[in-house]
VMD Tcl script that builds the backbone (N, CA, C; Angstrom):
set m [mol new atoms 225]
animate dup $m
set s [atomselect $m all]
$s set {name element resname resid chain x y z} {
  {N N MET 1 A 0.847 -1.172 0.000}
  {CA C MET 1 A 0.000 0.000 0.000}
  {C C MET 1 A 0.890 1.231 0.000}
  {N N SER 2 A 0.581 2.166 -0.836}
  {CA C SER 2 A 1.357 3.399 -0.851}
  {C C SER 2 A 0.410 4.580 -0.669}
  {N N LEU 3 A 0.891 5.537 0.075}
  {CA C LEU 3 A 0.141 6.761 0.310}
  {C C LEU 3 A 0.770 7.858 -0.523}
  {N N THR 4 A -0.042 8.605 -1.211}
  {CA C THR 4 A 0.467 9.672 -2.052}
  {C C THR 4 A 0.193 11.017 -1.381}
  {N N TYR 5 A 1.246 11.760 -1.157}
  {CA C TYR 5 A 1.139 13.104 -0.607}
  {C C TYR 5 A 1.410 14.086 -1.735}
  {N N PRO 6 A 1.010 15.326 -1.577}
  {CA C PRO 6 A 1.220 16.285 -2.670}
  {C C PRO 6 A 2.685 16.438 -3.073}
  {N N HIS 7 A 3.608 16.318 -2.149}
  {CA C HIS 7 A 4.998 16.585 -2.468}
  {C C HIS 7 A 5.887 15.352 -2.459}
  {N N ARG 8 A 5.411 14.207 -1.988}
  {CA C ARG 8 A 6.242 13.008 -1.976}
  {C C ARG 8 A 5.375 11.766 -1.913}
  {N N ARG 9 A 6.012 10.646 -2.155}
  {CA C ARG 9 A 5.303 9.372 -2.127}
  {C C ARG 9 A 5.954 8.490 -1.075}
  {N N TYR 10 A 5.146 7.868 -0.240}
  {CA C TYR 10 A 5.644 7.024 0.843}
  {C C TYR 10 A 5.352 5.569 0.523}
  {N N GLU 11 A 6.367 4.748 0.551}
  {CA C GLU 11 A 6.212 3.313 0.327}
  {C C GLU 11 A 6.392 2.580 1.650}
  {N N GLU 12 A 5.622 1.527 1.835}
  {CA C GLU 12 A 5.771 0.698 3.024}
  {C C GLU 12 A 7.135 0.037 3.013}
  {N N PRO 13 A 7.781 -0.088 4.155}
  {CA C PRO 13 A 9.072 -0.778 4.206}
  {C C PRO 13 A 8.890 -2.279 3.980}
  {N N VAL 14 A 9.367 -2.764 2.859}
  {CA C VAL 14 A 9.113 -4.141 2.446}
  {C C VAL 14 A 9.939 -5.146 3.240}
  {N N ILE 15 A 11.205 -4.849 3.458}
  {CA C ILE 15 A 12.078 -5.826 4.117}
  {C C ILE 15 A 11.606 -6.127 5.540}
  {N N PRO 16 A 11.363 -5.120 6.403}
  {CA C PRO 16 A 10.899 -5.465 7.743}
  {C C PRO 16 A 9.512 -6.111 7.750}
  {N N ALA 17 A 8.645 -5.684 6.853}
  {CA C ALA 17 A 7.316 -6.297 6.807}
  {C C ALA 17 A 7.421 -7.771 6.443}
  {N N PHE 18 A 8.224 -8.090 5.441}
  {CA C PHE 18 A 8.419 -9.483 5.054}
  {C C PHE 18 A 9.029 -10.287 6.203}
  {N N TRP 19 A 10.057 -9.738 6.840}
  {CA C TRP 19 A 10.753 -10.464 7.895}
  {C C TRP 19 A 9.837 -10.739 9.085}
  {N N TYR 20 A 9.118 -9.730 9.563}
  {CA C TYR 20 A 8.307 -9.922 10.761}
  {C C TYR 20 A 7.049 -10.750 10.494}
  {N N VAL 21 A 6.483 -10.668 9.299}
  {CA C VAL 21 A 5.342 -11.541 8.973}
  {C C VAL 21 A 5.804 -12.988 8.872}
  {N N THR 22 A 6.943 -13.220 8.243}
  {CA C THR 22 A 7.478 -14.580 8.153}
  {C C THR 22 A 7.807 -15.123 9.531}
  {N N LEU 23 A 8.426 -14.314 10.374}
  {CA C LEU 23 A 8.773 -14.743 11.721}
  {C C LEU 23 A 7.519 -15.034 12.554}
  {N N ALA 24 A 6.493 -14.210 12.409}
  {CA C ALA 24 A 5.241 -14.461 13.128}
  {C C ALA 24 A 4.590 -15.757 12.661}
  {N N ASN 25 A 4.630 -16.017 11.363}
  {CA C ASN 25 A 4.070 -17.267 10.846}
  {C C ASN 25 A 4.850 -18.476 11.337}
  {N N LEU 26 A 6.163 -18.348 11.417}
  {CA C LEU 26 A 6.983 -19.463 11.898}
  {C C LEU 26 A 6.735 -19.746 13.376}
  {N N THR 27 A 6.730 -18.714 14.195}
  {CA C THR 27 A 6.595 -18.918 15.635}
  {C C THR 27 A 5.188 -19.325 16.051}
  {N N SER 28 A 4.178 -18.937 15.284}
  {CA C SER 28 A 2.804 -19.280 15.661}
  {C C SER 28 A 2.396 -20.680 15.222}
  {N N GLY 29 A 3.154 -21.274 14.340}
  {CA C GLY 29 A 2.820 -22.612 13.878}
  {C C GLY 29 A 2.005 -22.643 12.604}
  {N N ARG 30 A 1.787 -21.503 11.972}
  {CA C ARG 30 A 1.038 -21.484 10.718}
  {C C ARG 30 A 1.773 -22.182 9.590}
  {N N LEU 31 A 3.092 -22.300 9.722}
  {CA C LEU 31 A 3.882 -23.000 8.713}
  {C C LEU 31 A 4.282 -24.392 9.202}
  {N N GLY 32 A 3.585 -24.871 10.193}
  {CA C GLY 32 A 3.837 -26.208 10.713}
  {C C GLY 32 A 4.298 -26.171 12.167}
  {N N ARG 33 A 3.815 -27.096 12.937}
  {CA C ARG 33 A 4.187 -27.181 14.346}
  {C C ARG 33 A 5.665 -27.512 14.491}
  {N N ARG 34 A 6.178 -28.309 13.568}
  {CA C ARG 34 A 7.583 -28.687 13.628}
  {C C ARG 34 A 8.489 -27.465 13.485}
  {N N ALA 35 A 8.122 -26.556 12.594}
  {CA C ALA 35 A 8.896 -25.329 12.416}
  {C C ALA 35 A 8.794 -24.444 13.652}
  {N N ALA 36 A 7.607 -24.365 14.232}
  {CA C ALA 36 A 7.411 -23.516 15.408}
  {C C ALA 36 A 8.207 -24.013 16.606}
  {N N ASP 37 A 8.381 -25.318 16.708}
  {CA C ASP 37 A 9.096 -25.897 17.844}
  {C C ASP 37 A 10.597 -26.021 17.617}
  {N N SER 38 A 11.070 -25.663 16.438}
  {CA C SER 38 A 12.493 -25.858 16.139}
  {C C SER 38 A 13.357 -24.847 16.889}
  {N N ARG 39 A 14.551 -25.271 17.165}
  {CA C ARG 39 A 15.496 -24.428 17.881}
  {C C ARG 39 A 15.923 -23.235 17.024}
  {N N ALA 40 A 16.056 -23.450 15.720}
  {CA C ALA 40 A 16.477 -22.380 14.814}
  {C C ALA 40 A 15.479 -21.225 14.816}
  {N N VAL 41 A 14.196 -21.527 14.822}
  {CA C VAL 41 A 13.177 -20.471 14.845}
  {C C VAL 41 A 13.239 -19.721 16.163}
  {N N GLY 42 A 13.499 -20.432 17.251}
  {CA C GLY 42 A 13.651 -19.771 18.541}
  {C C GLY 42 A 14.825 -18.802 18.561}
  {N N VAL 43 A 15.940 -19.217 17.970}
  {CA C VAL 43 A 17.116 -18.341 17.896}
  {C C VAL 43 A 16.820 -17.131 17.015}
  {N N LEU 44 A 16.148 -17.340 15.888}
  {CA C LEU 44 A 15.784 -16.222 15.014}
  {C C LEU 44 A 14.844 -15.248 15.714}
  {N N ALA 45 A 13.899 -15.773 16.487}
  {CA C ALA 45 A 12.952 -14.912 17.199}
  {C C ALA 45 A 13.652 -14.092 18.283}
  {N N GLU 46 A 14.632 -14.692 18.944}
  {CA C GLU 46 A 15.365 -13.969 19.987}
  {C C GLU 46 A 16.262 -12.888 19.393}
  {N N ASN 47 A 16.774 -13.119 18.205}
  {CA C ASN 47 A 17.717 -12.195 17.566}
  {C C ASN 47 A 17.108 -11.539 16.332}
  {N N HIS 48 A 15.843 -11.205 16.396}
  {CA C HIS 48 A 15.134 -10.689 15.220}
  {C C HIS 48 A 15.728 -9.397 14.695}
  {N N ALA 49 A 16.175 -8.512 15.564}
  {CA C ALA 49 A 16.732 -7.234 15.104}
  {C C ALA 49 A 18.085 -7.429 14.412}
  {N N VAL 50 A 18.871 -8.375 14.901}
  {CA C VAL 50 A 20.175 -8.652 14.287}
  {C C VAL 50 A 19.977 -9.180 12.868}
  {N N VAL 51 A 19.009 -10.061 12.700}
  {CA C VAL 51 A 18.725 -10.611 11.375}
  {C C VAL 51 A 18.233 -9.505 10.440}
  {N N LEU 52 A 17.392 -8.623 10.931}
  {CA C LEU 52 A 16.891 -7.513 10.116}
  {C C LEU 52 A 18.036 -6.598 9.678}
  {N N MET 53 A 18.948 -6.286 10.584}
  {CA C MET 53 A 20.108 -5.471 10.214}
  {C C MET 53 A 20.988 -6.209 9.210}
  {N N GLY 54 A 21.094 -7.507 9.336}
  {CA C GLY 54 A 21.849 -8.306 8.372}
  {C C GLY 54 A 21.236 -8.242 6.987}
  {N N LEU 55 A 19.908 -8.274 6.912}
  {CA C LEU 55 A 19.231 -8.164 5.620}
  {C C LEU 55 A 19.502 -6.805 4.974}
  {N N TYR 56 A 19.426 -5.747 5.763}
  {CA C TYR 56 A 19.736 -4.421 5.232}
  {C C TYR 56 A 21.195 -4.328 4.813}
  {N N LEU 57 A 22.088 -4.927 5.571}
  {CA C LEU 57 A 23.508 -4.912 5.225}
  {C C LEU 57 A 23.756 -5.615 3.894}
  {N N VAL 58 A 23.063 -6.714 3.652}
  {CA C VAL 58 A 23.191 -7.422 2.376}
  {C C VAL 58 A 22.760 -6.520 1.224}
  {N N VAL 59 A 21.672 -5.796 1.388}
  {CA C VAL 59 A 21.199 -4.892 0.335}
  {C C VAL 59 A 22.224 -3.788 0.075}
  {N N VAL 60 A 22.770 -3.213 1.136}
  {CA C VAL 60 A 23.759 -2.142 0.978}
  {C C VAL 60 A 25.009 -2.664 0.278}
  {N N VAL 61 A 25.466 -3.838 0.661}
  {CA C VAL 61 A 26.655 -4.415 0.045}
  {C C VAL 61 A 26.403 -4.705 -1.436}
  {N N LEU 62 A 25.232 -5.211 -1.765}
  {CA C LEU 62 A 24.917 -5.478 -3.172}
  {C C LEU 62 A 24.874 -4.197 -4.000}
  {N N VAL 63 A 24.328 -3.128 -3.443}
  {CA C VAL 63 A 24.297 -1.847 -4.165}
  {C C VAL 63 A 25.714 -1.312 -4.332}
  {N N LEU 64 A 26.521 -1.382 -3.266}
  {CA C LEU 64 A 27.911 -0.929 -3.371}
  {C C LEU 64 A 28.676 -1.720 -4.425}
  {N N GLN 65 A 28.492 -3.022 -4.419}
  {CA C GLN 65 A 29.196 -3.878 -5.368}
  {C C GLN 65 A 28.774 -3.578 -6.801}
  {N N ARG 66 A 27.501 -3.348 -7.008}
  {CA C ARG 66 A 26.990 -3.108 -8.358}
  {C C ARG 66 A 27.493 -1.791 -8.934}
  {N N PHE 67 A 27.546 -0.741 -8.127}
  {CA C PHE 67 A 27.887 0.583 -8.625}
  {C C PHE 67 A 29.296 1.028 -8.256}
  {N N TRP 68 A 30.122 0.136 -7.763}
  {CA C TRP 68 A 31.468 0.509 -7.323}
  {C C TRP 68 A 32.308 1.123 -8.450}
  {N N ASP 69 A 32.279 0.519 -9.610}
  {CA C ASP 69 A 33.078 1.041 -10.731}
  {C C ASP 69 A 32.671 2.473 -11.086}
  {N N TYR 70 A 31.408 2.763 -11.034}
  {CA C TYR 70 A 30.941 4.126 -11.333}
  {C C TYR 70 A 31.411 5.107 -10.279}
  {N N TRP 71 A 31.250 4.760 -8.992}
  {CA C TRP 71 A 31.627 5.680 -7.918}
  {C C TRP 71 A 33.135 5.918 -7.895}
  {N N VAL 72 A 33.916 4.914 -8.200}
  {CA C VAL 72 A 35.372 5.078 -8.238}
  {C C VAL 72 A 35.763 5.993 -9.394}
  {N N SER 73 A 35.029 5.944 -10.491}
  {CA C SER 73 A 35.375 6.776 -11.659}
  {C C SER 73 A 35.081 8.261 -11.409}
  {N N LEU 74 A 34.304 8.584 -10.400}
  {CA C LEU 74 A 33.982 9.983 -10.110}
  {C C LEU 74 A 35.123 10.722 -9.418}
  {N N VAL 75 A 36.045 9.984 -8.851}
  {CA C VAL 75 A 37.144 10.611 -8.100}
  {C C VAL 75 A 38.209 11.113 -9.006}
}
mol reanalyze $m
mol bondsrecalc $m
mol representation Tube
mol addrep $m
């Protein structure tokens, strides 16, 4: 869903929405009781902010890697 303002457009943050909806589905058992009871899901739920920062870091690294040659040529 996007809201349009006269001077700018606001987009919903996709990465955190995807991460927290997936995590909620895993922990509640909607994706299977076995997944909800797994140790890995428990660790992900305890460290949810670290995983979210890791996802953002991956995006930043991919953008840097893609445009590195251009940015270096500006110097």
